[in-house]
C-alpha positions in Angstrom: 0.0 0.0 0.0 1.3 3.4 -0.9 1.9 6.0 1.9 2.6 9.7 1.8 4.9 11.9 3.8 3.2 14.2 6.4 4.1 16.0 9.6 2.6 15.2 13.0 2.5 18.2 15.4 1.7 17.7 19.0 1.0 20.8 21.2 0.7 20.4 25.0 -0.9 23.5 26.4 -2.9 24.6 29.4 -6.5 23.6 29.1 -7.7 27.1 29.5 -5.9 28.0 26.2 -7.4 25.2 24.2 -10.0 27.4 22.5 -7.5 30.1 21.6 -5.2 27.6 20.1 -7.8 25.7 18.1 -9.2 29.0 16.8 -5.7 30.0 15.7 -5.2 26.7 13.9 -8.5 27.1 12.1 -7.5 30.6 11.0 -4.3 29.1 9.7 -6.4 26.7 7.6 -5.5 23.6 9.5 -8.2 21.3 8.4 -8.2 18.9 11.3 -6.9 18.2 14.8 -7.6 16.1 17.8 -7.8 17.4 21.4 -6.9 14.9 24.2 -6.9 15.3 27.9 -3.5 15.2 29.7 -3.8 13.6 33.1 -0.3 14.3 34.4 3.4 14.4 33.7 6.7 15.8 34.7 8.7 18.6 33.3 10.9 21.6 34.2 8.6 22.5 37.1 8.5 19.0 38.5 5.8 16.3 38.6 2.1 17.3 38.3 -1.2 15.5 38.1 -4.8 16.5 37.5 -5.9 14.2 40.4 -8.2 16.1 42.8 -8.7 19.1 40.4 -12.3 20.1 40.0 -12.0 22.6 37.1 -9.9 22.9 34.0 -7.8 25.8 35.3 -4.8 23.7 36.3 -5.1 21.0 33.6 -3.4 20.5 30.3 -4.5 19.2 26.9 -2.7 17.7 23.9 -3.7 19.0 20.5 -2.5 16.7 17.7 -2.5 17.7 14.0 -1.3 15.9 10.9 -0.5 18.2 7.9 1.2 18.1 4.6 4.9 19.3 4.9 4.1 22.4 2.9 1.6 23.5 5.5 3.8 23.0 8.5 5.2 26.6 8.7 1.7 28.2 8.9 0.6 25.8 11.6 3.8 26.4 13.7 3.4 30.2 13.3 -0.2 30.0 14.5 0.7 27.7 17.4 3.7 29.8 18.5 1.5 32.9 18.8 -0.5 31.1 21.5 2.2 29.0 23.2 4.9 31.7 23.3 3.5 33.3 26.5 2.1 30.3 28.2 3.1 26.9 29.5 3.4 24.6 26.5 5.4 22.3 24.4 5.3 21.9 20.6 6.9 18.9 18.9 7.1 17.9 15.2 7.7 14.4 13.9 7.7 12.9 10.4 4.9 10.4 9.7 3.3 8.6 6.9 -0.4 8.7 5.9 -2.5 6.5 3.7 -5.0 9.0 2.3 -3.0 12.2 1.5 -6.1 14.0 0.2 -7.4 14.2 3.7 -4.5 16.4 4.9 
């Protein structure tokens, strides 16, 4: 089966910034993304968990996008505008997709 090169972008950001990030992605013409809850982790500030939290204020989400390589710069520019002044991590990896027309 033939596969096609793509880029997978994962953005971990504070849950309260989810809407701002997804609106920025839509404005940058990113045609799809998935938002996942993040239950905990460890980073520069140490270990953290959502256990015991009632609201979204202290939580994190992961926004996952897969795009054609020629659309990567626009996505990263849009994401950086949001992530720059907030807690967040952006990673980019190469991936392969089966139906390139969907990206």
